[in-house]
PANU-155721 format. One record per residue: residue in one letter; x, y, z of N, C-alpha, C in turn. Coordinates in steps of 0.02 Angstrom, whole numbers, plus 50000, padded with zeros to 5 digits. Layout:
<rs>
+------+-------+-------+-------+-------+-------+-------+-------+-------+-------+
: type :   n_x :   n_y :   n_z :  ca_x :  ca_y :  ca_z :   c_x :   c_y :   c_z :
+------+-------+-------+-------+-------+-------+-------+-------+-------+-------+
:    A :     X :     Y :     Z :     X :     Y :     Z :     X :     Y :     Z :
...
+------+-------+-------+-------+-------+-------+-------+-------+-------+-------+
</rs>
This chain:
<rs>
+------+-------+-------+-------+-------+-------+-------+-------+-------+-------+
: type :   n_x :   n_y :   n_z :  ca_x :  ca_y :  ca_z :   c_x :   c_y :   c_z :
+------+-------+-------+-------+-------+-------+-------+-------+-------+-------+
:    M : 50873 : 50449 : 49085 : 50852 : 50399 : 49134 : 50892 : 50409 : 49198 :
:    S : 50860 : 50402 : 49255 : 50892 : 50412 : 49319 : 50936 : 50352 : 49337 :
:    E : 50985 : 50366 : 49378 : 51027 : 50312 : 49404 : 50992 : 50279 : 49463 :
:    F : 51009 : 50216 : 49475 : 50984 : 50184 : 49535 : 51018 : 50217 : 49595 :
:    T : 50979 : 50230 : 49647 : 51005 : 50267 : 49705 : 51024 : 50223 : 49763 :
:    H : 51008 : 50159 : 49761 : 51020 : 50116 : 49818 : 51083 : 50073 : 49811 :
:    F : 51131 : 50098 : 49772 : 51195 : 50065 : 49765 : 51251 : 50115 : 49774 :
:    D : 51305 : 50094 : 49807 : 51363 : 50139 : 49813 : 51407 : 50133 : 49751 :
:    E : 51463 : 50168 : 49751 : 51508 : 50169 : 49692 : 51537 : 50100 : 49676 :
:    K : 51535 : 50053 : 49723 : 51561 : 49986 : 49712 : 51505 : 49936 : 49694 :
:    G : 51444 : 49961 : 49691 : 51388 : 49918 : 49673 : 51355 : 49883 : 49732 :
:    N : 51375 : 49902 : 49793 : 51345 : 49873 : 49853 : 51279 : 49908 : 49870 :
:    A : 51232 : 49870 : 49895 : 51168 : 49899 : 49915 : 51180 : 49946 : 49974 :
:    C : 51143 : 50002 : 49973 : 51149 : 50050 : 50028 : 51085 : 50090 : 50035 :
:    M : 51077 : 50118 : 50094 : 51021 : 50163 : 50106 : 51040 : 50231 : 50079 :
:    V : 50993 : 50265 : 50047 : 51007 : 50332 : 50020 : 51015 : 50381 : 50078 :
:    D : 51066 : 50423 : 50073 : 51078 : 50475 : 50124 : 51034 : 50534 : 50110 :
:    V : 50987 : 50548 : 50155 : 50941 : 50604 : 50146 : 50957 : 50662 : 50193 :
:    S : 51015 : 50660 : 50223 : 51034 : 50710 : 50273 : 51027 : 50781 : 50249 :
:    D : 51045 : 50795 : 50187 : 51045 : 50863 : 50161 : 50979 : 50883 : 50127 :
:    K : 50930 : 50838 : 50126 : 50866 : 50854 : 50095 : 50824 : 50898 : 50141 :
:    D : 50780 : 50938 : 50111 : 50734 : 50980 : 50149 : 50674 : 50939 : 50172 :
:    V : 50647 : 50958 : 50229 : 50585 : 50929 : 50254 : 50528 : 50962 : 50215 :
:    T : 50488 : 50921 : 50183 : 50429 : 50945 : 50147 : 50371 : 50898 : 50161 :
:    R : 50310 : 50922 : 50147 : 50250 : 50880 : 50151 : 50252 : 50832 : 50093 :
:    R : 50246 : 50768 : 50107 : 50247 : 50716 : 50055 : 50185 : 50672 : 50063 :
:    R : 50154 : 50659 : 50007 : 50093 : 50618 : 50006 : 50098 : 50569 : 49947 :
:    A : 50077 : 50508 : 49959 : 50076 : 50458 : 49905 : 50012 : 50416 : 49911 :
:    T : 49984 : 50399 : 49854 : 49925 : 50357 : 49851 : 49940 : 50298 : 49805 :
:    A : 49923 : 50239 : 49828 : 49931 : 50177 : 49789 : 49865 : 50141 : 49788 :
:    Q : 49856 : 50098 : 49739 : 49795 : 50058 : 49737 : 49811 : 49989 : 49708 :
:    G : 49766 : 49944 : 49721 : 49771 : 49876 : 49695 : 49703 : 49844 : 49699 :
:    T : 49695 : 49788 : 49664 : 49630 : 49756 : 49660 : 49636 : 49682 : 49676 :
:    I : 49584 : 49656 : 49707 : 49579 : 49583 : 49717 : 49516 : 49560 : 49682 :
:    K : 49524 : 49512 : 49638 : 49468 : 49481 : 49602 : 49447 : 49420 : 49642 :
:    V : 49383 : 49415 : 49656 : 49357 : 49361 : 49698 : 49300 : 49326 : 49662 :
:    S : 49280 : 49269 : 49689 : 49223 : 49233 : 49661 : 49158 : 49267 : 49683 :
:    R : 49104 : 49249 : 49650 : 49038 : 49275 : 49669 : 49023 : 49257 : 49742 :
:    E : 49040 : 49195 : 49761 : 49027 : 49173 : 49830 : 49065 : 49216 : 49881 :
:    V : 49128 : 49231 : 49867 : 49167 : 49274 : 49912 : 49138 : 49344 : 49913 :
:    M : 49122 : 49371 : 49855 : 49094 : 49439 : 49852 : 49030 : 49444 : 49892 :
:    D : 48986 : 49397 : 49884 : 48923 : 49397 : 49922 : 48935 : 49391 : 49997 :
:    A : 48983 : 49350 : 50016 : 48999 : 49341 : 50088 : 49029 : 49405 : 50117 :
:    V : 49074 : 49437 : 50080 : 49104 : 49500 : 50104 : 49051 : 49554 : 50111 :
:    L : 49012 : 49564 : 50059 : 48962 : 49617 : 50061 : 48906 : 49602 : 50111 :
:    G : 48891 : 49538 : 50120 : 48840 : 49518 : 50169 : 48867 : 49511 : 50240 :
:    R : 48931 : 49526 : 50249 : 48965 : 49521 : 50314 : 48956 : 49452 : 50345 :
:    K : 48970 : 49401 : 50304 : 48962 : 49332 : 50325 : 49028 : 49295 : 50330 :
:    I : 49083 : 49332 : 50332 : 49149 : 49301 : 50340 : 49160 : 49287 : 50414 :
:    K : 49177 : 49225 : 50430 : 49183 : 49205 : 50500 : 49236 : 49243 : 50539 :
:    K : 49288 : 49267 : 50505 : 49343 : 49302 : 50540 : 49324 : 49375 : 50558 :
:    G : 49267 : 49400 : 50534 : 49246 : 49467 : 50551 : 49232 : 49510 : 50489 :
:    D : 49221 : 49574 : 50501 : 49207 : 49621 : 50447 : 49270 : 49632 : 50405 :
:    V : 49269 : 49608 : 50344 : 49329 : 49609 : 50301 : 49355 : 49679 : 50291 :
:    F : 49312 : 49726 : 50277 : 49335 : 49794 : 50262 : 49368 : 49827 : 50322 :
:    T : 49338 : 49819 : 50381 : 49367 : 49849 : 50441 : 49434 : 49819 : 50458 :
:    V : 49438 : 49752 : 50457 : 49501 : 49719 : 50475 : 49555 : 49735 : 50423 :
:    A : 49538 : 49733 : 50358 : 49586 : 49748 : 50306 : 49610 : 49820 : 50308 :
:    Q : 49564 : 49865 : 50326 : 49583 : 49936 : 50332 : 49633 : 49946 : 50388 :
:    V : 49621 : 49917 : 50445 : 49667 : 49923 : 50501 : 49734 : 49891 : 50484 :
:    A : 49732 : 49833 : 50451 : 49794 : 49799 : 50432 : 49835 : 49842 : 50383 :
:    G : 49801 : 49872 : 50335 : 49835 : 49914 : 50287 : 49869 : 49974 : 50319 :
:    I : 49835 : 50006 : 50365 : 49864 : 50063 : 50400 : 49924 : 50039 : 50442 :
:    A : 49917 : 49983 : 50475 : 49974 : 49955 : 50513 : 50032 : 49939 : 50466 :
:    G : 50016 : 49915 : 50406 : 50068 : 49900 : 50357 : 50108 : 49961 : 50337 :
:    T : 50074 : 50018 : 50330 : 50111 : 50079 : 50311 : 50163 : 50095 : 50364 :
:    K : 50145 : 50084 : 50426 : 50190 : 50101 : 50482 : 50248 : 50052 : 50491 :
:    R : 50243 : 49994 : 50460 : 50296 : 49942 : 50466 : 50338 : 49934 : 50404 :
:    T : 50331 : 49979 : 50356 : 50364 : 49972 : 50291 : 50440 : 49964 : 50299 :
:    S : 50471 : 50005 : 50340 : 50544 : 50002 : 50346 : 50567 : 49937 : 50379 :
:    D : 50523 : 49902 : 50413 : 50540 : 49836 : 50441 : 50539 : 49782 : 50387 :
:    L : 50504 : 49795 : 50333 : 50496 : 49745 : 50280 : 50540 : 49757 : 50219 :
:    I : 50550 : 49820 : 50203 : 50588 : 49839 : 50143 : 50656 : 49866 : 50167 :
:    P : 50710 : 49829 : 50156 : 50774 : 49843 : 50189 : 50801 : 49913 : 50182 :
:    M : 50794 : 49945 : 50125 : 50825 : 50010 : 50114 : 50778 : 50069 : 50127 :
:    C : 50718 : 50056 : 50152 : 50671 : 50110 : 50167 : 50689 : 50142 : 50234 :
:    H : 50684 : 50208 : 50235 : 50695 : 50245 : 50297 : 50635 : 50238 : 50342 :
:    P : 50645 : 50232 : 50407 : 50587 : 50234 : 50453 : 50558 : 50304 : 50451 :
:    L : 50493 : 50309 : 50441 : 50460 : 50374 : 50436 : 50410 : 50384 : 50491 :
:    S : 50402 : 50446 : 50509 : 50349 : 50465 : 50556 : 50291 : 50489 : 50513 :
:    L : 50242 : 50445 : 50504 : 50184 : 50463 : 50463 : 50139 : 50512 : 50500 :
:    T : 50113 : 50560 : 50464 : 50064 : 50606 : 50494 : 49993 : 50584 : 50479 :
:    N : 49986 : 50539 : 50429 : 49919 : 50512 : 50413 : 49927 : 50451 : 50369 :
:    A : 49883 : 50404 : 50376 : 49877 : 50347 : 50332 : 49804 : 50327 : 50331 :
:    K : 49778 : 50314 : 50271 : 49709 : 50292 : 50267 : 49700 : 50244 : 50210 :
:    V : 49650 : 50201 : 50218 : 49633 : 50151 : 50168 : 49559 : 50156 : 50154 :
:    S : 49542 : 50154 : 50089 : 49471 : 50153 : 50070 : 49461 : 50099 : 50017 :
:    F : 49398 : 50085 : 50002 : 49381 : 50030 : 49957 : 49330 : 50052 : 49905 :
:    R : 49337 : 50022 : 49846 : 49285 : 50027 : 49794 : 49268 : 49955 : 49775 :
:    T : 49205 : 49939 : 49774 : 49185 : 49872 : 49754 : 49151 : 49875 : 49686 :
:    D : 49161 : 49824 : 49647 : 49127 : 49815 : 49583 : 49093 : 49747 : 49588 :
:    E : 49029 : 49750 : 49607 : 48992 : 49688 : 49619 : 48986 : 49646 : 49555 :
:    E : 48978 : 49679 : 49498 : 48970 : 49643 : 49436 : 49034 : 49605 : 49417 :
:    A : 49092 : 49638 : 49426 : 49156 : 49608 : 49409 : 49184 : 49566 : 49466 :
:    C : 49151 : 49566 : 49523 : 49174 : 49531 : 49584 : 49245 : 49552 : 49601 :
:    S : 49255 : 49617 : 49608 : 49321 : 49642 : 49625 : 49316 : 49696 : 49679 :
:    I : 49369 : 49700 : 49718 : 49375 : 49751 : 49770 : 49440 : 49788 : 49757 :
:    T : 49437 : 49852 : 49750 : 49496 : 49894 : 49742 : 49509 : 49929 : 49808 :
:    A : 49571 : 49923 : 49832 : 49592 : 49957 : 49892 : 49636 : 50016 : 49872 :
:    V : 49627 : 50072 : 49906 : 49666 : 50132 : 49894 : 49697 : 50153 : 49961 :
:    C : 49762 : 50162 : 49961 : 49798 : 50181 : 50022 : 49836 : 50246 : 50010 :
:    T : 49827 : 50294 : 50055 : 49863 : 50357 : 50053 : 49903 : 50364 : 50117 :
:    A : 49967 : 50384 : 50109 : 50011 : 50396 : 50166 : 50039 : 50467 : 50160 :
:    V : 50047 : 50499 : 50217 : 50071 : 50568 : 50219 : 50124 : 50575 : 50274 :
:    T : 50174 : 50616 : 50259 : 50225 : 50632 : 50309 : 50252 : 50702 : 50295 :
:    D : 50282 : 50732 : 50344 : 50323 : 50791 : 50336 : 50394 : 50766 : 50347 :
:    G : 50432 : 50758 : 50295 : 50497 : 50727 : 50303 : 50544 : 50741 : 50246 :
:    K : 50600 : 50704 : 50246 : 50654 : 50712 : 50197 : 50652 : 50661 : 50141 :
:    T : 50606 : 50614 : 50146 : 50600 : 50563 : 50094 : 50527 : 50545 : 50085 :
:    G : 50511 : 50519 : 50026 : 50441 : 50507 : 50008 : 50409 : 50447 : 50041 :
:    V : 50344 : 50442 : 50031 : 50304 : 50390 : 50063 : 50272 : 50342 : 50012 :
:    E : 50303 : 50338 : 49952 : 50276 : 50292 : 49902 : 50276 : 50220 : 49927 :
:    M : 50331 : 50199 : 49957 : 50335 : 50129 : 49980 : 50285 : 50116 : 50036 :
:    E : 50272 : 50165 : 50077 : 50222 : 50156 : 50131 : 50153 : 50146 : 50101 :
:    A : 50135 : 50186 : 50051 : 50069 : 50178 : 50019 : 50064 : 50111 : 49984 :
:    L : 50117 : 50091 : 49948 : 50117 : 50027 : 49913 : 50115 : 49968 : 49962 :
:    T : 50151 : 49973 : 50017 : 50149 : 49920 : 50068 : 50080 : 49917 : 50099 :
:    G : 50052 : 49975 : 50114 : 49985 : 49977 : 50145 : 49933 : 49944 : 50102 :
:    V : 49933 : 49960 : 50037 : 49883 : 49930 : 49993 : 49895 : 49855 : 49986 :
:    S : 49958 : 49834 : 49983 : 49974 : 49763 : 49978 : 49950 : 49724 : 50039 :
:    V : 49964 : 49751 : 50098 : 49942 : 49717 : 50160 : 49866 : 49716 : 50164 :
:    T : 49833 : 49768 : 50141 : 49760 : 49770 : 50140 : 49733 : 49712 : 50097 :
:    L : 49760 : 49705 : 50038 : 49736 : 49653 : 49992 : 49753 : 49583 : 50018 :
:    L : 49812 : 49576 : 50046 : 49830 : 49511 : 50075 : 49785 : 49492 : 50133 :
:    T : 49763 : 49542 : 50171 : 49718 : 49529 : 50227 : 49650 : 49506 : 50201 :
:    I : 49626 : 49537 : 50147 : 49563 : 49514 : 50117 : 49571 : 49441 : 50096 :
:    Y : 49626 : 49426 : 50063 : 49639 : 49356 : 50043 : 49637 : 49310 : 50103 :
:    D : 49673 : 49328 : 50155 : 49676 : 49286 : 50215 : 49607 : 49275 : 50246 :
:    M : 49568 : 49327 : 50248 : 49502 : 49321 : 50280 : 49453 : 49280 : 50239 :
:    C : 49464 : 49276 : 50173 : 49415 : 49244 : 50129 : 49438 : 49177 : 50100 :
:    K : 49500 : 49157 : 50115 : 49528 : 49097 : 50083 : 49491 : 49033 : 50101 :
:    A : 49456 : 49032 : 50157 : 49419 : 48972 : 50175 : 49362 : 48959 : 50126 :
:    I : 49338 : 49012 : 50094 : 49283 : 49004 : 50046 : 49311 : 48985 : 49977 :
:    D : 49365 : 49021 : 49956 : 49393 : 49008 : 49890 : 49464 : 49036 : 49887 :
:    K : 49512 : 48994 : 49871 : 49582 : 49014 : 49868 : 49602 : 49041 : 49800 :
:    R : 49557 : 49044 : 49753 : 49573 : 49065 : 49685 : 49569 : 49141 : 49675 :
:    M : 49573 : 49180 : 49728 : 49572 : 49252 : 49721 : 49636 : 49275 : 49687 :
:    E : 49631 : 49330 : 49651 : 49688 : 49357 : 49614 : 49701 : 49429 : 49634 :
:    I : 49760 : 49442 : 49661 : 49781 : 49510 : 49678 : 49818 : 49537 : 49618 :
:    K : 49799 : 49597 : 49595 : 49829 : 49624 : 49535 : 49829 : 49700 : 49534 :
:    D : 49867 : 49726 : 49487 : 49868 : 49798 : 49472 : 49887 : 49842 : 49531 :
:    I : 49933 : 49819 : 49573 : 49958 : 49861 : 49627 : 50005 : 49912 : 49596 :
:    R : 49991 : 49976 : 49608 : 50033 : 50028 : 49578 : 50026 : 50094 : 49616 :
:    L : 50077 : 50135 : 49608 : 50075 : 50203 : 49633 : 50029 : 50243 : 49588 :
:    V : 49982 : 50278 : 49618 : 49934 : 50317 : 49579 : 49956 : 50390 : 49576 :
:    E : 49981 : 50414 : 49633 : 49999 : 50485 : 49636 : 50048 : 50497 : 49693 :
:    K : 50092 : 50546 : 49684 : 50135 : 50567 : 49738 : 50147 : 50642 : 49731 :
:    T : 50153 : 50675 : 49787 : 50169 : 50746 : 49788 : 50224 : 50759 : 49838 :
:    G : 50261 : 50813 : 49826 : 50314 : 50834 : 49872 : 50381 : 50806 : 49853 :
:    G : 50432 : 50837 : 49880 : 50500 : 50814 : 49869 : 50533 : 50843 : 49808 :
:    K : 50597 : 50829 : 49802 : 50639 : 50857 : 49749 : 50619 : 50833 : 49680 :
:    S : 50596 : 50771 : 49674 : 50579 : 50745 : 49608 : 50512 : 50770 : 49583 :
:    G : 50475 : 50806 : 49625 : 50411 : 50836 : 49603 : 50353 : 50788 : 49607 :
:    D : 50299 : 50809 : 49576 : 50237 : 50771 : 49579 : 50235 : 50718 : 49524 :
:    F : 50196 : 50665 : 49538 : 50187 : 50610 : 49491 : 50114 : 50591 : 49491 :
:    K : 50086 : 50577 : 49433 : 50019 : 50551 : 49428 : 50019 : 50496 : 49375 :
:    F : 49991 : 50438 : 49391 : 49989 : 50381 : 49345 : 49941 : 50395 : 49289 :
+------+-------+-------+-------+-------+-------+-------+-------+-------+-------+
</rs>
């Protein structure tokens, strides 16, 4: 089992020193789902949400979220992303929307937190845009799906 990396020898929280790491291409993909009511699903798919097109606004919000990760998560390094994208899969029968966020950088540390933040902000934006119809939406199953690059190697859920 690996040691926690965000603590110094005295147990104090610290940012990991990546000074000696090599710059490599790093990519991470995360996903999560929001379960909605039939009324919300119909309104989203019919583009009848008063705040605008849910998918477009949530996509832009998610990409913006990837770029602000280090402002939100204290020990994350600020990264220069080379790409970030958000896509959606809808399941009309189950009344659910799955958001998938991929972040890419050429750097010394991974982009898992950026992908996870991006998908979280995407789902929260869907909630915000649809809450006037029904506040009982459930955000669930946010997880890292895949990552490539870096010293720890590749990961696939």
